[in-house]
C-alpha positions, -999 to 999 in steps of 0.1 A, spaced: 306 45 826 269 50 830 256 42 865 226 19 870 205 49 881 213 68 849 205 37 828 172 33 845 164 70 840 174 68 803 149 39 799 122 58 816 129 88 793 126 65 763 93 53 775 79 87 782 91 101 748 75 72 729 46 94 718 70 118 702 85 90 680 49 82 668 43 118 659 76 121 640 65 92 618 29 105 614 41 140 606 67 129 580 40 108 563 14 136 564 38 161 549 49 137 521 86 135 530 90 99 519 71 103 487 91 134 478 124 117 484 112 86 464 103 107 434 135 127 434 162 116 410 189 122 436 192 129 474 178 162 484 190 189 509 169 206 535 163 237 514 150 216 484 127 195 507 113 225 525 107 244 492 88 215 476 68 206 507 61 243 516 75 239 551 100 259 572 137 252 568 143 249 605 114 226 611 122 205 581 159 200 592 148 189 627 123 165 612 147 150 586 175 145 611 152 128 636 140 105 608 177 96 602 180 87 639 149 65 635 165 48 605 137 61 582 161 83 563 198 81 555 220 112 551 253 118 533 274 150 533 287 165 500 307 197 501 294 204 536 258 200 526 235 173 541 216 153 515 187 130 524 172 98 509 149 71 521 161 39 538 149 6 525 124 5 554 108 38 543 109 29 506 91 -4 513 64 7 539 61 45 537 61 54 500 26 55 485 38 39 452 50 8 471 26 -22 471 35 -27 507 28 9 518 13 12 553 3 48 548 -34 43 552 -31 25 585 -7 51 598 -31 78 589 -58 60 608 -35 55 638 -26 92 637 -61 106 634 -82 82 654 -63 57 675 -39 83 689 -67 105 701 -84 76 718 -52 67 736 -52 102 751 -80 89 773 -63 56 783 -64 64 820 -102 70 818 -106 38 798 -89 19 826 -111 36 852 -143 29 832 -134 -4 815 -148 8 782 -138 25 749 -133 63 746 -151 73 714 -175 96 734 -146 114 751 -124 116 720 -150 124 693 -182 130 711 -197 99 695 -217 74 715 -205 38 712 -236 18 723 -235 3 688 -197 -2 684 -193 0 647 -215 30 644 -187 47 664 -159 30 645 -175 38 611 -188 72 624 -185 88 589 -181 76 553 -146 89 553 -137 71 585 -152 39 572 -131 41 540 -99 49 561 -105 18 582 -110 -4 551 -79 10 534 -59 5 566 -69 -32 568 -60 -35 532 -25 -23 541 -22 -49 569 -33 -79 549 -9 -69 520 19 -77 545 5 -103 568 -23 -119 549 -5 -145 528 18 -155 557 -9 -162 582 -32 -179 557 -3 -203 550 0 -213 587 -24 -242 579 -31 -259 546 -65 -246 537 -68 -264 503 -93 -290 518 -118 -261 522 -131 -252 487 -157 -228 499 -146 -202 524 -165 -173 541 -145 -144 554 -167 -130 583 -163 -93 586 -140 -94 556 -143 -57 548 -128 -48 514 -119 -83 504 -82 -78 509 -77 -110 529 -100 -129 505 -77 -118 476 -47 -132 494 -66 -164 501 -76 -170 465 -41 -162 454 -26 -188 478 -53 -214 472 -63 -214 436 -90 -241 442 -110 -221 467 -138 -196 464 -143 -169 491 -175 -151 502 -169 -118 520 -196 -112 546 -200 -77 560 -225 -51 568 -242 -34 538 -224 -1 542 -190 -18 540 -200 -40 511 -213 -10 491 -181 9 498 -160 -21 487 -178 -21 454 -173 16 450 -136 19 460 -119 -14 458 -111 -37 428 -113 -71 445 -148 -76 430 -130 -82 398 -117 -115 412 -139 -142 398 -136 -164 429 -145 -136 454 -181 -127 461 -197 -103 486 -227 -109 508 -244 -82 530 -255 -89 566 -249 -85 603 -229 -116 615 -246 -114 649 -281 -118 636 -284 -124 599 -281 -159 582 -245 -167 574 -234 -179 540 -228 -216 537 -191 -225 538 -166 -252 545 -144 -228 565 -152 -195 582 -124 -170 587 -125 -146 616 -96 -123 611 -92 -95 637 -129 -100 646 -131 -117 679 -107 -93 696 -134 -65 691 -159 -82 713 -167 -95 748 -165 -132 756 -203 -133 755 -206 -118 720 -178 -140 708 -195 -171 721 -227 -161 704 -210 -156 671 -190 -188 673 -222 -208 681 -239 -192 650 -209 -202 629 -209 -238 642 -246 -241 633 -239 -228 597 -207 -247 591 -208 -278 569 -199 -311 586 -162 -316 586 -157 -278 581 -140 -255 605 -132 -220 617 -99 -202 613 -93 -175 639 -66 -150 630 -55 -127 658 -24 -114 676 -20 -140 704 -9 -133 739 16 -156 756 1 -183 779 5 -160 810 -8 -129 792 23 -110 799 37 -107 764 45 -101 736 46 -64 743 31 -55 709 1 -78 716 -3 -63 751 -4 -28 736 -30 -41 710 -51 -54 739 -50 -20 756 -60 -6 722 -90 -29 722 -99 -13 756 -98 23 742 -114 15 709 -136 -16 711 -155 -39 735 -129 -66 734 -93 -76 741 -65 -98 728 -64 -133 742 -42 -163 749 -46 -196 730 -63 -211 760 -88 -183 762 -97 -189 726 -101 -226 732 -124 -217 761 -146 -199 736 -144 -224 707 -150 -256 727 -184 -247 742 -196 -235 707 -191 -271 696 -157 -269 678 -130 -295 684 -95 -306 671 -81 -272 682 -48 -263 667 -27 -232 672 1 -220 650 25 -192 660 36 -177 627 65 -155 640 47 -125 627 22 -102 644 -8 -124 636 -12 -160 645 -37 -187 635 -60 -211 653 -79 -238 634 -108 -257 649 -131 -282 633 -169 -287 635 
């Protein structure tokens, strides 16, 4: 029987090894393990996987068996030979051909977020993001650092497309948005959430409002412009005129910014919003005491290392919305990662 001390040490070891789990997932995706197994007509052995990926046999075997323990792969033994194939989890979220593939966001996490987290202790000391330390990029203008190259901007946009392909429809259904025929998605990036919105609410039209560089990239790399009820408008939501709308969506926007910047943006939205209109805030919400859920707490630390903001409780969002002039505050927990808050003008 395991002693309490051994159980505690095992838990500590699991925590300290957490970064290794992330790297196993990132490496398997980068090498193309899940795509290879999805395309194969039958389960493959170590030698076949290594030969097709151009990897070492010993390293490949270690990686595949660890993926089995993580329930990303399943293994069967035939005539003493281990044969591997994807689990349903991997087939759904880690194979490029899947419409729910999260590969773009995982690549962003591996290449950008992970490096910023290497400076978490310094972020706690300084109370600011770590782009300068991780990439040598100043972050006085936050999105100049986040979008520090055209390739990085495209990676962020594709990553958000991955997220909304899973979470978009569910969180947009938290409230009935059909009374809002004209919607503006502030900072709507590629238009991925707008596409989910027009699919869910056939009577609405959505204007995606984002900075010129993002809109131009959306036109170049994404197909959402083909949607007749989605249009794009260029501008800086902190200073340029906002498109007229019945409802303004702020999805993963407020968590990037300080309370002061959020208050400024919400006041601008209230001024632009039609009478009887509203604002829909989509964020990962903390519990009332701020001590959970763990995923949201980790996201909040991620805001520390990568942005100027933090995740917030419903009460903290109410404290931002009410002074801006919004009322009839409603909060809906969706049971997913992202929750919804609706407030009226």
